[in-house]
Structure formats: C-alpha cells, structure tokens
C-alpha positions as semicolon CSV with decimal commas, in nm:
position;residue;x (nm);y (nm);z (nm)
1;M;8,863;12,345;13,973
2;D;8,631;12,096;14,140
3;V;8,650;11,793;13,912
4;K;8,710;11,424;13,964
5;V;8,966;11,240;13,755
6;T;9,034;10,869;13,733
7;G;9,315;10,682;13,566
8;C;9,378;10,321;13,474
9;I;9,692;10,121;13,404
10;V;9,649;9,776;13,249
11;T;9,953;9,561;13,310
12;Y;10,088;9,217;13,231
13;N;10,428;9,125;13,375
14;N;10,551;9,485;13,380
15;I;10,718;9,479;13,722
16;R;11,029;9,646;13,577
17;T;10,845;9,969;13,492
18;I;10,511;9,985;13,669
19;E;10,636;10,104;14,007
20;T;10,783;10,417;13,849
21;A;10,470;10,471;13,642
22;V;10,236;10,447;13,941
23;R;10,457;10,650;14,171
24;T;10,511;10,938;13,928
25;V;10,143;10,954;13,835
26;L;10,036;10,969;14,200
27;D;10,313;11,205;14,313
28;S;10,257;11,456;14,033
29;T;9,876;11,478;14,041
30;A;9,717;11,742;14,263
31;C;9,351;11,721;14,162
32;S;9,100;11,473;14,301
33;F;9,231;11,152;14,148
34;R;9,178;10,780;14,180
35;L;9,404;10,527;14,010
36;Y;9,305;10,176;13,907
37;V;9,554;9,905;13,816
38;V;9,408;9,613;13,624
39;D;9,647;9,319;13,629
40;N;9,601;9,069;13,346
41;G;9,732;8,764;13,529
42;S;10,092;8,869;13,591
43;T;10,329;8,609;13,735
44;D;10,628;8,838;13,798
45;G;10,526;8,987;14,134
46;T;10,342;9,289;13,996
47;V;10,032;9,223;14,205
48;E;10,229;9,195;14,528
49;L;10,425;9,511;14,448
50;I;10,113;9,720;14,387
51;R;9,935;9,578;14,692
52;D;10,232;9,638;14,924
53;K;10,359;9,974;14,801
54;F;10,042;10,148;14,683
55;P;9,755;10,068;14,922
56;D;9,548;10,362;14,791
57;V;9,546;10,222;14,437
58;T;9,241;10,016;14,340
59;L;9,393;9,687;14,227
60;I;9,186;9,450;14,015
61;Q;9,318;9,104;13,934
62;M;9,203;8,934;13,615
63;K;9,231;8,556;13,594
64;S;9,403;8,571;13,255
65;N;9,544;8,814;13,003
66;V;9,228;8,954;12,847
67;G;9,412;9,217;12,644
68;F;9,466;9,593;12,661
69;G;9,121;9,719;12,567
70;A;8,925;9,460;12,764
71;G;9,137;9,534;13,070
72;H;9,053;9,904;13,049
73;N;8,687;9,833;12,979
74;H;8,661;9,616;13,290
75;I;8,639;9,927;13,512
76;L;8,421;10,133;13,278
77;N;8,109;10,104;13,491
78;M;8,303;10,171;13,812
79;L;8,412;10,518;13,705
80;D;8,248;10,815;13,880
81;S;8,480;11,079;13,737
82;D;8,453;11,370;13,498
83;Y;8,768;11,275;13,308
84;H;8,966;10,955;13,269
85;A;9,331;10,886;13,185
86;I;9,436;10,572;12,998
87;I;9,794;10,510;13,104
88;N;10,063;10,264;12,995
89;P;10,271;10,084;13,261
90;D;10,594;10,216;13,106
91;V;10,533;10,593;13,129
92;I;10,679;10,859;13,356
93;I;10,493;11,174;13,458
94;K;10,705;11,466;13,577
95;D;10,446;11,744;13,608
96;D;10,082;11,781;13,708
97;I;9,964;11,724;13,353
98;I;9,649;11,543;13,465
99;S;9,513;11,854;13,639
100;D;9,622;12,065;13,341
101;M;9,445;11,843;13,090
102;A;9,132;11,833;13,304
103;A;9,132;12,214;13,310
104;Y;9,168;12,225;12,931
105;L;8,872;11,992;12,877
106;D;8,675;12,192;13,134
107;G;8,727;12,501;12,921
108;H;8,669;12,332;12,583
109;P;8,337;12,145;12,589
110;D;8,366;12,065;12,217
111;V;8,677;11,850;12,278
112;G;8,634;11,487;12,376
113;M;8,989;11,358;12,410
114;L;9,344;11,487;12,449
115;S;9,672;11,335;12,334
116;P;9,982;11,483;12,503
117;R;10,332;11,535;12,371
118;I;10,526;11,207;12,404
119;R;10,899;11,191;12,467
120;F;11,151;10,920;12,544
121;P;11,277;10,920;12,905
122;D;11,592;11,104;12,788
123;G;11,380;11,383;12,642
124;R;11,397;11,295;12,273
125;P;11,065;11,334;12,093
126;Q;10,883;11,020;11,984
127;V;10,770;11,029;11,622
128;L;10,413;10,900;11,645
129;G;10,131;10,893;11,394
130;K;9,864;11,161;11,418
131;R;9,678;11,089;11,096
132;I;9,458;10,792;11,008
133;P;9,701;10,497;10,977
134;K;9,707;10,428;10,604
135;P;9,914;10,126;10,492
136;Q;10,195;10,343;10,356
137;Y;10,222;10,519;10,690
138;L;10,247;10,188;10,877
139;I;10,515;10,060;10,640
140;A;10,715;10,380;10,684
141;S;10,679;10,353;11,061
142;R;10,784;9,987;11,064
143;F;11,099;10,054;10,865
144;R;11,179;10,393;11,008
145;T;11,532;10,525;11,023
146;E;11,676;10,774;11,268
147;V;11,579;11,060;11,039
148;P;11,207;11,042;10,948
149;G;11,138;11,028;10,576
150;K;10,867;11,214;10,386
151;I;10,588;10,960;10,449
152;L;10,660;10,926;10,820
153;R;10,681;11,303;10,853
154;E;10,337;11,328;10,696
155;Y;10,198;11,057;10,927
156;A;10,337;11,228;11,236
157;M;10,244;11,579;11,108
158;L;10,604;11,691;11,161
159;D;10,568;11,967;10,904
160;E;10,268;12,112;11,086
161;D;10,285;12,352;11,380
162;L;10,281;12,115;11,678
163;S;10,362;12,385;11,931
164;V;9,992;12,464;11,974
165;P;9,686;12,243;12,037
166;R;9,540;12,109;11,713
167;E;9,295;11,847;11,592
168;I;9,436;11,505;11,508
169;Q;9,294;11,186;11,357
170;N;9,497;10,941;11,563
171;A;9,608;10,943;11,928
172;T;9,866;10,711;12,080
173;G;9,742;10,466;12,341
174;C;10,031;10,509;12,583
175;F;9,843;10,802;12,736
176;M;9,494;10,918;12,639
177;F;9,281;11,164;12,835
178;I;8,909;11,139;12,767
179;R;8,578;11,259;12,906
180;T;8,449;10,972;13,118
181;S;8,094;11,018;12,989
182;L;8,219;10,994;12,631
183;F;8,432;10,687;12,706
184;R;8,124;10,521;12,850
185;Q;7,901;10,640;12,563
186;L;8,140;10,475;12,315
187;N;8,148;10,154;12,522
188;G;8,520;10,197;12,572
189;F;8,764;10,010;12,353
190;D;8,665;9,757;12,089
191;E;8,762;9,432;12,261
192;K;8,809;9,251;11,931
193;Y;9,157;9,405;11,933
194;F;9,364;9,208;12,184
195;M;9,642;9,465;12,154
196;Y;9,746;9,728;11,896
197;F;9,518;9,953;11,688
198;E;9,261;9,984;11,966
199;D;9,388;10,339;12,019
200;C;9,342;10,422;11,649
201;D;8,995;10,272;11,666
202;L;8,896;10,468;11,976
203;T;9,017;10,793;11,821
204;R;8,802;10,729;11,515
205;K;8,499;10,670;11,738
206;V;8,569;10,987;11,938
207;N;8,606;11,194;11,623
208;E;8,269;11,079;11,492
209;V;8,096;11,263;11,776
210;S;8,357;11,507;11,911
211;K;8,720;11,614;11,864
212;T;9,058;11,471;11,955
213;I;9,321;11,736;12,025
214;Y;9,698;11,703;12,033
215;Y;9,790;11,895;12,347
216;P;10,162;11,982;12,350
217;D;10,148;12,169;12,683
218;A;10,141;11,829;12,859
219;T;10,437;11,593;12,821
220;V;10,449;11,222;12,900
221;Y;10,777;11,028;12,901
222;H;10,736;10,684;12,747
223;E;10,989;10,403;12,729
224;W;10,835;10,259;12,407
225;G;11,031;9,941;12,360
226;R;10,857;9,861;12,027
227;E;10,831;9,501;12,136
228;S;10,641;9,394;11,826
229;K;10,962;9,434;11,625
230;K;11,145;9,192;11,854
231;N;10,876;8,933;11,930
232;F;10,723;8,724;11,649
233;R;10,407;8,650;11,850
234;L;10,347;9,020;11,905
235;T;10,410;9,083;11,536
236;L;10,132;8,838;11,450
237;I;9,898;9,005;11,702
238;Q;9,975;9,343;11,549
239;I;9,904;9,214;11,196
240;K;9,575;9,060;11,309
241;S;9,473;9,390;11,471
242;M;9,569;9,580;11,157
243;F;9,340;9,362;10,944
244;R;9,063;9,403;11,201
245;Y;9,104;9,781;11,181
246;Y;9,090;9,792;10,800
247;E;8,798;9,550;10,789
248;K;8,606;9,782;11,021
249;W;8,705;10,122;10,885
250;G;8,828;10,054;10,532
251;I;9,153;10,170;10,375
252;K;9,134;10,543;10,313
C-alpha cells in the first residue's frame, strides 16, 4: 500500500505523557508517516523533550495556548498526505493501527473518518458516546457510575454490535483518523471551540458529506483523566463549548 499518512499531537504542558505517546506512535507505525507536534506554549519542558528525543518529529511552537482545534488547524495547509491522524498527548499505541486504518479507508472510498476502539491503559473499555450528544446523554455521562445506566448505554451504543465496523454519529477526539482532503475541505476544526465538543462538531461536518465509522479492529489506549470534573476552569470551558455546539446544531 503506497499511501502517505500524517499525524498531529497538540500539547500543552503534557510532559508526563507525551513522550510515551510520541514514542509508541512512531515505533508502531510501518507505513510512510510524518508526525507533527504543535506545542501551545508549554512551560514544563515539553518542547525541549520533543526536540532532544525526537529529531524526526516536526515540532511547531505556538506563542500561546490557542486551543485544541486551532492547534490542529495550524498545520492543515502543510499536510501532503492521503490520511491524517488526530492524536491526543495521553494515548498509547501498541499495534500498527495507523497502517491498518489507512488500508481500510483505501478500500472504502465512501468512508471519510474512522474512530477506533478506545481502552484505558489497563485494558478496560472506555464508555464513550457514539450518538449525537443530546443533553440527557451528557448528564448521564457527567454523573456516570461504574455500571453504565440505560441512557449512557444508549449514548455509547453498548447494546449494539460493536464487534464490527458500523456508522456512528459521534467520534471521540482522543484519536480520529480522517482523509486529509476531507479534513481540508471542511476547514478542519471549528476554532470557536477552545476545547471540548470540537470532535462532536467535526463528526457532524464529516457526516454531512461522508461517513464516520467506528472501527473496532484498531485499539487505542487512552489515559482519559476527565480533567473537567476536577478543574473548575475546565468545567466552565466545557459548558461554553456545549452552548456553542447547541447554538450551531440545535438540540435534537
């Protein structure tokens, strides 16, 4: 398979996790691949770490924290790939899923974006929304218990057959795999979201012109600290993004 793939990690003070993320992505990927790291003004040594340990990574330093979507969009016009991976700085890749997902998109021209299976580092599945994020779904997710209730099960499609690829309405932003041409056609992420809901928004835009597929044959391990539950400032950012999302798309 003669395809080019790019990937991008946007980071802000993630020195604790980003080395593992970068190393596992690079070590596991066999296809033609170029990784960008966009640093949003970190002060914790992230820039020095990437520069010293990963000289083949294209490092871009922003002067300030411009947000998740704007950081990813910054490289949009630099991409010369067929497919592009949007990667969180707290993920671990154990297999060559990037080549696998590229091959899947190569064989399915009607599919625009893939969302892999997401697990915690210890292997437990992460219960993540796959339907349009209605308010009742978000409330159920916010106040989730160890055993998912009926509403959360519906949001995460847990009663559907998730052992095979299937169309979904919502993909998680910790790892998204998209056709580069489509990402550019859609002008990337909506930068009015500083953080949160930009992944829901992008999925909606993809599904207006193509398909988003949940692809369980690829697994990403994600730390998922759910920082918005612990940090009041992040909670406010999440609420602002939620209102932006509903203002744009409506509550359906």
